[in-house]
C-alpha positions, 0 to 999 in steps of 0.5 A: 614586338621583336620575335624569332622570326624577325631577323634575330640570331640562332640561339640554339647553340646555347639552348635559348631558341625555345623562348617564347619572344626574342627581342633583339637589339631593341633601342633604349627607348624600346627597352624602357618601354618594355621595362615599364610594361613588366613592372621592372622599374619606374621613371625618375623625376628627370625621366631616367629609368630607376630600378630597384635591383632587390636583394643584391645592390652590389656584386656578391664576390663569394659567389663568383666561380671559375670552372675548372678545366684544361684551360684554367686548372694550372693557370688560375690563382685558385683560392677565395677570389678564384673559387673552382667549379665543377664542369659537370655542374656547370653544364647541369646548371646551364641546362637548368637556366635554359630550361627556366627560360624556355617559354619566356621572353628574353632580350638579346644584344650583340655588343663588344669590348675593348676599344683597341681593335687589336684586342676586341672581343664580340660579346652576345648578352641574353637577359631575362629583363629588359632593364639588363639588356639597357644596361648592356647597350650603355655599358658596352661597345656598340658594333657598327656592323652586326652579323648574326650568321656567326655566333660571337666569341663570348656569350652571357646568360643572365637570369635573375628570377632562377634561384640555384639549389646549393645542395645540388648545383654546387653554389654556395647560395642560390645566386651565382656568376660562373665563368666557362672559358672553354665554352666561353660563356658566362652564366649569372643567376639569382641577382638582379644587379647588372654589375655581375654582367659587366665584371664577368667580362672584365674577369675574362679580360683579366685571364685573356689580356695578360696570358695571351696578349701581354696587356695589363688589365687595369681596374681604373679610371684614365684621361688624356691632357692637351699634350697627350699625357695620359693620367690613370686612377686607381682605386677601390670601387666607389672611391672616386675614380670616376670623379677624378677622371672627369676633368673638364680640361682633360679628355676622358678615356674611360672610368673603370676598366682599361688595358695597357699595351706597349703602345696605348691605353685603352677602355674596355667599355663604352660607357661609364659606370658611376655609383649613385648609392648614398652618393653625397659630396661630403662622402665622395670628398672624403673617399677622394682624400682617403683612398684614390691614388693615381700616376701618369703614363 
């Protein structure tokens, strides 16, 4: 057991120091063991951990919000995609979520995004479930050295068991994913779909990189050829980007999210994000023929 006295970071800055046990930086094997012990999933016949995320098997775009504040009010393109959320409502909801996690076990992982050190950001993810933390281990970059004496640049809190009250909390329904650029916190609740964690950071980078770093953020896969040429594959989720980029004769950069600076193309993540729901050879071939386009850089 990894508890609060065993070399874990001080989580008082987000109100999670009141958790019953804090499991910090567990190995994949330990996380799988915890997930099975807590009935979060089962082992498939190939030994993989299989999870049923319940009500949500994908993201819920209409329930993704951005806190309107001094940073975002004149810089975010508000509308049906970027939905405003009140700062006071966020503070109240954050308090509710941390109160909900008080006395519960939580899983905490320090990781990072952006493979290029010039644009690197440190991330701390606190999750209610072991399988969410395992997802973070696989999808984000893993720092070689972890300094728990300082807080990371961004923090994500994911509590799938907490359900909001829309009438009180300002959400559309009981699930939510809210980005606060002033506090550098992403708050997720009411959904067990782990893609909300990854896409939350992608949304953050979509704001930071073009706005502050002059880097184009892209939803794409990318690989390189033997002569150093780079191919970029654009397309909607599930249309074949991962399949096309996994060319055995080319080196994979990444399969979903990248930055294009004035001198390089770099992966945001440390893992791949292949979709498996209803996956068949026939459907994948049709997706590739009908939707995915690519270009060379």
